[in-house]
C-alpha positions as CSV (number, residue, x, y, z in Angstrom):
1,M,125.1,-2.2,34.7
2,D,122.1,-1.0,36.8
3,M,124.6,0.9,39.3
4,L,121.3,2.4,41.2
5,T,119.7,-0.9,41.8
6,S,116.7,-0.7,44.2
7,K,117.8,3.2,45.0
8,K,115.0,5.7,46.4
9,V,115.9,9.1,44.0
10,L,113.4,11.9,44.2
11,V,113.6,14.0,40.8
12,V,112.2,17.8,42.0
13,G,111.1,19.9,39.0
14,G,111.1,15.9,37.0
15,S,108.1,16.4,34.8
16,S,110.0,18.1,31.9
17,G,112.9,19.2,30.4
18,I,116.2,18.4,32.3
19,G,114.5,17.0,35.3
20,L,112.9,14.8,32.9
21,A,116.3,13.8,31.0
22,A,117.6,13.0,34.5
23,A,114.7,10.7,36.0
24,R,114.6,9.3,32.5
25,A,118.7,8.0,33.0
26,L,118.8,7.6,36.5
27,A,115.9,5.5,36.4
28,N,117.4,3.4,33.6
29,I,119.9,2.6,35.9
30,G,117.7,1.0,38.4
31,A,117.3,3.9,40.2
32,N,113.3,3.9,41.9
33,V,112.5,7.3,40.8
34,L,109.9,9.8,42.8
35,I,109.5,12.6,40.3
36,A,108.0,15.5,41.6
37,S,106.3,18.7,40.4
38,R,103.3,21.2,40.2
39,N,101.5,20.0,37.3
40,A,99.8,16.8,37.7
41,Q,99.2,16.4,33.9
42,R,102.6,17.1,33.3
43,L,103.6,14.8,35.9
44,S,101.9,11.7,34.7
45,E,102.6,12.5,31.1
46,A,105.9,12.4,32.6
47,A,106.0,8.8,34.6
48,A,104.9,7.5,30.8
49,Q,108.0,8.8,29.4
50,V,110.3,7.9,32.6
51,G,108.7,4.0,32.7
52,H,110.5,1.6,35.6
53,M,107.3,1.9,37.3
54,A,108.2,6.0,38.1
55,Q,106.4,7.2,41.0
56,T,104.9,10.9,40.9
57,A,104.0,13.5,43.6
58,V,102.3,17.2,43.0
59,L,105.0,19.2,45.1
60,D,104.9,23.4,45.1
61,T,108.3,24.3,46.3
62,T,107.7,27.6,46.8
63,N,105.7,27.0,49.6
64,D,107.2,25.9,53.0
65,A,104.2,24.0,54.8
66,E,104.1,22.0,51.7
67,V,107.6,21.5,51.0
68,E,108.2,20.4,55.1
69,A,105.1,18.0,54.8
70,F,105.7,16.3,51.3
71,L,109.2,15.2,53.0
72,H,108.2,14.7,56.3
73,D,106.2,12.2,54.9
74,A,107.9,10.7,52.4
75,G,110.4,9.2,54.4
76,Q,114.4,9.0,53.8
77,F,116.4,9.2,49.8
78,D,119.6,7.9,48.2
79,H,119.7,10.9,46.0
80,V,118.0,13.9,45.4
81,V,118.4,16.2,42.3
82,I,116.9,19.6,42.2
83,S,115.7,21.2,38.5
84,A,112.3,23.0,39.0
85,A,112.6,26.8,38.9
86,Q,110.6,29.5,36.8
87,T,112.9,32.9,36.7
88,P,111.2,35.5,34.7
89,G,114.1,37.6,33.7
90,G,115.4,40.9,31.6
91,P,117.6,43.8,32.5
92,S,117.8,44.6,36.5
93,R,116.0,48.0,35.5
94,K,113.1,46.7,33.7
95,L,112.0,43.6,35.7
96,E,109.4,44.2,38.3
97,L,110.5,43.2,41.8
98,S,107.8,40.8,41.9
99,D,109.2,38.7,39.5
100,A,112.3,39.9,41.0
101,Y,111.4,38.1,44.1
102,A,109.3,35.2,42.4
103,A,112.4,33.9,40.6
104,M,114.7,34.1,43.6
105,N,111.8,32.2,45.4
106,S,111.6,29.6,42.7
107,K,115.0,28.9,41.8
108,F,116.6,29.5,44.8
109,W,114.4,29.5,47.7
110,G,113.1,26.3,46.2
111,A,116.2,24.5,46.0
112,Y,116.8,25.5,49.6
113,R,113.6,24.6,51.3
114,V,114.0,21.4,49.5
115,A,117.6,20.8,50.9
116,R,116.9,21.8,54.5
117,A,114.2,19.7,55.0
118,V,114.8,16.1,52.9
119,N,116.3,13.3,54.9
120,I,119.1,12.0,52.4
121,A,120.9,8.6,53.5
122,S,124.2,8.7,54.6
123,G,126.4,8.5,52.2
124,G,123.8,9.7,49.4
125,S,123.5,12.7,47.3
126,L,122.4,15.9,46.7
127,T,122.4,17.7,43.2
128,F,121.3,21.2,42.0
129,V,120.8,22.4,38.6
130,S,122.7,26.2,38.0
131,G,123.3,27.1,34.8
132,F,126.3,28.7,33.4
133,L,125.5,32.7,33.8
134,S,127.2,32.3,37.0
135,V,130.6,32.4,36.2
136,R,129.1,34.3,32.4
137,P,126.9,37.1,33.4
138,S,124.9,39.2,30.9
139,P,123.7,42.3,31.0
140,N,119.9,40.9,30.4
141,A,119.9,38.6,33.0
142,V,121.6,39.6,35.9
143,L,119.4,38.0,38.6
144,Q,119.9,34.5,36.6
145,G,123.4,35.1,36.8
146,A,123.0,36.0,41.4
147,I,120.5,33.0,41.7
148,N,122.8,30.7,40.3
149,A,126.5,32.1,41.6
150,A,123.8,31.7,44.9
151,L,122.8,27.6,44.6
152,E,126.6,26.9,43.9
153,A,127.9,28.7,46.8
154,L,125.3,27.1,48.8
155,S,125.9,23.8,47.0
156,R,129.5,24.2,48.3
157,G,128.8,25.1,51.5
158,L,125.8,22.1,51.7
159,A,128.7,20.0,50.6
160,L,130.6,21.0,54.2
161,E,127.0,20.6,56.7
162,L,125.8,17.4,55.0
163,A,128.4,15.3,55.2
164,P,128.4,12.2,53.9
165,V,126.0,13.5,51.8
166,R,127.8,14.8,49.1
167,V,126.5,17.7,47.4
168,N,127.3,19.0,43.4
169,T,125.5,21.4,41.0
170,V,125.5,20.6,37.5
171,S,125.8,24.2,35.6
172,P,124.4,23.9,32.0
173,G,124.7,26.6,28.6
174,L,122.3,27.2,25.9
175,V,119.3,23.8,26.1
176,T,116.7,22.9,24.1
177,T,114.1,22.7,26.4
178,P,110.3,23.7,26.6
179,L,111.1,26.6,29.0
180,W,112.2,28.5,25.4
181,N,108.7,27.9,23.5
182,K,107.4,31.0,24.6
183,L,109.9,32.6,22.1
184,G,107.9,31.4,19.1
185,T,109.0,28.9,16.0
186,E,111.1,31.6,14.3
187,A,113.0,33.6,17.1
188,R,113.7,30.4,19.2
189,Q,115.9,29.4,15.9
190,K,117.2,32.0,15.5
191,M,118.7,32.1,19.1
192,Y,119.6,28.6,18.4
193,D,121.8,29.1,15.4
194,S,123.6,31.9,16.9
195,A,124.4,30.1,20.0
196,E,125.4,27.6,17.4
197,A,127.9,29.6,15.3
198,S,129.0,31.0,18.1
199,L,129.6,27.9,21.0
200,P,132.9,26.3,20.4
201,A,130.9,22.9,20.6
202,R,129.0,24.3,17.5
203,R,126.1,22.8,18.8
204,I,122.9,23.2,21.2
205,G,122.7,21.4,24.9
206,Q,120.0,18.8,25.0
207,P,118.3,17.6,27.9
208,E,120.5,14.4,28.0
209,D,123.7,16.5,28.3
210,I,122.8,17.7,31.6
211,A,121.5,14.2,32.8
212,N,124.8,12.8,32.2
213,A,126.3,14.8,34.0
214,I,123.6,14.2,36.9
215,V,124.3,10.6,36.6
216,Y,128.2,11.5,36.7
217,L,128.1,13.2,40.3
218,V,125.1,10.8,42.0
219,T,127.2,7.9,41.3
220,T,130.6,9.1,41.7
221,P,131.2,8.6,45.6
222,Y,134.2,11.3,45.3
223,A,132.3,13.8,44.0
224,T,131.5,16.8,46.5
225,G,131.3,20.1,46.9
226,S,131.4,20.1,42.6
227,T,130.6,22.5,39.9
228,V,129.9,21.1,36.8
229,L,129.5,23.1,33.4
230,V,127.8,21.5,30.5
231,D,127.4,24.5,28.4
232,G,129.0,23.8,24.8
233,G,132.2,26.2,25.7
234,G,129.7,29.5,26.3
235,A,131.9,30.1,29.9
236,I,134.9,30.8,28.0
237,A,133.5,31.9,24.2
């Protein structure tokens, strides 16, 4: 069933990982998807994977003027999903302040810039992607937890401010995305094996798991102000 037939959907950060899976899932139920991210080559590859005549746009969400100009020219959307972020991490006393500022600028302020400038149709939706560290802190990722919690609080506030536009957040646990490729094959697999053994779900998340939750929030007219955990039980383990 094409639940989003002819609906115009923007997926920011849709060129890889969770954003790409969300773009593909939304296109598969009829949406006219526009994928935005910073890398033109990845956008082209992503559009080919999404199919359904997906459109692309190069966008740097850390640039105030670029975000405002792009969204002014793009017109109105029915639904918007924001999954773009680069968040260098580490213990707070070892993480360089410049890296901390960059992480906040990318994941929180990037989402905020889009949210304040985008034109969403009445009854449409805005969906953020945060992370379970907002409720299950890690001593090695304090800033990421704080950023995720800030995004979730932003979502709840915007659900009131932007009503009847619906605003929600999906909060993933550990997901196999290209983000982890920097670890190297052995270290990455060790991390996955350890997580699988400790998580109640006994598996690692896939981008499609998170995309399913995004589709649920986009297509459920009664859902707003919600944060949906999809973490394999990581928050309670």
